[in-house]
C-alpha positions in Angstrom: -3.3 -17.6 -4.7 -1.1 -15.0 -6.4 -0.4 -11.3 -5.5 1.5 -8.2 -6.7 2.8 -5.9 -3.9 4.1 -2.5 -4.9 6.9 -1.0 -2.8 7.4 -4.5 -1.3 11.1 -4.6 -0.7 11.3 -2.6 2.5 9.6 -1.7 5.7 5.8 -2.2 5.7 5.7 -3.6 2.2 8.3 -6.2 3.1 6.2 -7.4 6.0 3.1 -7.5 3.9 4.9 -9.6 1.3 6.2 -12.1 3.9 2.7 -12.4 5.5 1.1 -13.2 2.1 3.8 -15.8 1.4 3.1 -17.4 4.8 -0.6 -17.7 3.6 0.6 -19.5 0.5 0.6 -16.6 -2.0 3.0 -16.7 -5.0 4.3 -13.1 -5.4 5.6 -10.4 -7.6 7.4 -7.8 -5.5 7.8 -4.4 -7.1 10.8 -2.2 -6.1 12.4 0.9 -7.5 15.8 1.6 -6.0 16.0 -1.1 -3.4 17.4 -3.9 -5.6 19.6 -5.5 -2.8 16.7 -5.6 -0.4 14.4 -7.0 -3.1 16.8 -9.8 -3.9 17.2 -10.7 -0.2 13.4 -10.7 0.2 13.0 -12.9 -2.8 15.3 -15.6 -1.4 13.5 -15.4 2.0 10.1 -15.9 0.4 11.3 -18.7 -1.9 12.6 -20.5 1.2 9.0 -20.5 2.5 8.1 -22.6 -0.5 6.2 -20.3 -2.7 7.1 -18.5 -6.0 8.5 -15.0 -5.8 9.5 -12.7 -8.7 10.9 -9.2 -8.4 10.3 -6.3 -10.8 11.9 -2.9 -11.0 9.7 -0.1 -12.0 9.4 3.7 -11.6 5.8 4.2 -10.6 6.1 7.9 -11.6 6.0 6.6 -15.2 2.7 5.2 -16.5 4.3 2.9 -19.1 6.5 1.3 -16.4 3.4 0.6 -14.3 1.7 -1.0 -17.3 4.8 -3.1 -18.0 4.9 -4.2 -14.4 1.3 -5.4 -14.5 2.0 -7.3 -17.8 5.0 -8.9 -16.2 3.0 -9.9 -13.1 0.4 -11.6 -15.3 3.0 -13.3 -17.4 4.5 -14.9 -14.2 1.3 -15.3 -12.2 -1.5 -16.2 -14.6 -4.0 -16.4 -11.7 -3.2 -13.0 -10.2 -6.0 -12.3 -7.7 -4.6 -9.6 -5.4 -2.9 -6.3 -5.7 -1.6 -4.4 -2.7 -0.9 -0.8 -3.6 1.6 -0.1 -0.9 4.3 2.0 -2.6 4.6 5.5 -1.3 6.7 8.6 -0.8 6.5 10.8 2.2 7.6 14.4 1.7 7.2 17.2 4.2 6.4 20.0 1.7 3.9 22.8 2.6 1.3 24.3 0.2 3.3 27.3 -0.8 6.4 25.1 -1.5 4.4 22.6 -3.6 5.0 23.1 -7.3 3.7 21.0 -10.2 6.7 18.6 -10.0 5.9 17.8 -6.4 2.2 17.5 -7.1 2.8 15.2 -10.1 5.2 13.0 -8.2 2.8 12.4 -5.3 -0.3 11.9 -7.6 1.6 9.6 -9.9 2.6 7.1 -7.2 -0.4 7.5 -4.9 -3.2 7.7 -7.3 -2.3 7.1 -11.0 -0.3 3.9 -10.4 -3.1 2.4 -8.3 -5.6 3.5 -10.9 -3.7 1.8 -13.7 -3.3 -1.4 -11.8 -6.8 -1.5 -10.5 -8.2 -0.9 -14.0 -6.0 -3.6 -15.6 -7.0 -6.1 -12.9 -10.7 -5.2 -13.4 -10.4 -5.9 -17.1 -9.5 -9.5 -16.4 -12.3 -11.9 -16.2 -11.8 -13.2 -12.7 -12.6 -12.6 -9.1 -9.9 -10.5 -7.4 -9.1 -8.0 -4.8 -7.3 -4.7 -4.4 -6.0 -3.3 -1.1 -4.8 0.2 -1.0 -2.5 1.4 1.8 -3.4 5.0 2.6 -2.7 6.9 5.9 -4.6 7.8 9.0 -3.8 11.5 8.2 -6.5 11.6 5.5 -9.0 12.4 8.3 -7.3 15.7 8.9 -6.0 18.7 6.9 -2.4 19.1 8.0 -0.7 21.6 5.6 2.8 20.3 6.3 2.6 17.4 3.8 0.2 19.0 1.3 0.7 17.0 -1.8 1.2 13.7 0.1 -2.0 14.2 2.0 -4.1 15.4 -0.9 -3.0 12.4 -3.1 -3.7 10.0 -0.3 -7.2 11.5 0.2 -7.7 11.0 -3.5 -6.7 7.3 -3.2 -9.5 6.8 -0.6 -12.0 8.2 -3.2 -10.5 5.9 -5.8 -11.0 3.0 -3.5 -14.7 3.7 -3.0 -15.5 4.6 -6.6 -13.7 1.5 -8.0 -15.4 -0.7 -5.4 -18.7 0.4 -6.8 -17.8 0.2 -10.4 -15.9 -3.1 -10.3 -18.2 -5.2 -8.1 -19.0 -8.1 -8.1 -15.7 -9.2 -9.8 -13.4 -7.0 -7.7 -13.5 -6.1 -4.1 -11.5 -2.9 -3.4 -10.7 -1.8 0.1 -8.1 0.3 1.9 -6.2 0.4 5.2 -5.2 3.6 6.8 -2.3 2.9 9.2 -1.1 5.0 12.0 2.5 5.1 13.2 3.7 1.5 13.0 7.5 2.0 12.4 10.0 4.7 13.3 10.5 7.2 10.4 13.6 6.5 8.4 15.2 9.6 9.7 14.4 8.8 13.3 15.5 5.2 13.7 16.4 4.3 17.2 14.6 7.3 18.6 11.8 7.3 21.2 9.3 8.2 18.4 7.0 5.2 18.7 6.6 5.6 22.4 5.9 9.3 21.9 3.3 8.5 19.3 1.7 5.9 21.6 1.2 8.5 24.3 -0.7 10.7 21.9 -3.4 8.3 20.8 -6.6 7.1 22.6 -5.4 3.5 23.0 -2.0 4.4 24.3 -0.5 1.4 22.5 2.7 1.3 20.5 2.0 0.6 16.8 3.2 -2.5 15.0 3.1 -3.7 11.4 1.5 -6.9 12.8 -1.7 -4.8 13.3 -1.6 -4.0 9.6 -1.2 -7.6 8.7 -4.2 -8.6 10.8 -6.3 -6.0 8.9 -5.1 -7.3 5.5 -6.1 -10.9 6.6 -9.5 -9.6 7.6 -10.1 -8.0 4.2 -8.9 -11.1 2.4 -11.2 -13.4 4.3 -14.5 -11.4 4.5 -16.2 -11.6 1.1 -18.9 -9.2 2.1 -16.7 -6.2 2.5 -15.8 -3.7 -0.3 -15.3 0.0 -0.5 -14.2 0.2 3.1 -11.2 1.8 4.8 -9.9 0.3 8.0 -8.3 2.8 10.3 -5.6 0.8 12.1 -4.1 3.5 14.2 -5.0 3.1 17.8 -7.7 5.8 17.4 -5.4 8.5 16.0 -7.9 9.4 13.3 -10.3 10.5 16.1 -7.9 13.3 16.9 -7.5 14.6 13.4 -7.4 18.4 13.1 
């Protein structure tokens, strides 16, 4: 079993990579600016007893995405899973959204997953794609306009490619709720605050995301689905 994880050096991506390594996956971990974290993760994963390679790429640039896929296949000839986890999260309203902001969000959240999914689909093998989206796609919050619009588009990409690429590829998505403190709110009471807002009144954890990924990996009769792993937050979308 072999996988490519984008944005895998930190936070949720890091935990996804470690969970796949624990399942026996050899890995290519993509990173952009987090070289130190990527190197540390590589050593940690290799200590588990599986292969791990790291690759720096700017997912805003299509040629670098293509180069990353070529590298992954060169190292992992039986690549069978791509987790499109890389993301940016910018609080920019509609009127403050210019073409640069829009391109930045669509390049990383839609174009990069499109390129990788198409490249995997052109290989003559059974494989899977899991796209990490966001529970916010159920609503229409204007505060993160380009982010949310591009993530909504990623859900449509998930469903359309699941139809086109079956039976070779299964393409699914996970829409997480709050599972980690925001980078600018580390050590705050944010997670407890979020728990009190959602129907299940539970504090989020990356472990719930890992459980969802394992379900999608194991159930061969699921494609084109989006698992909302958010304690019911999507039921409150505006």
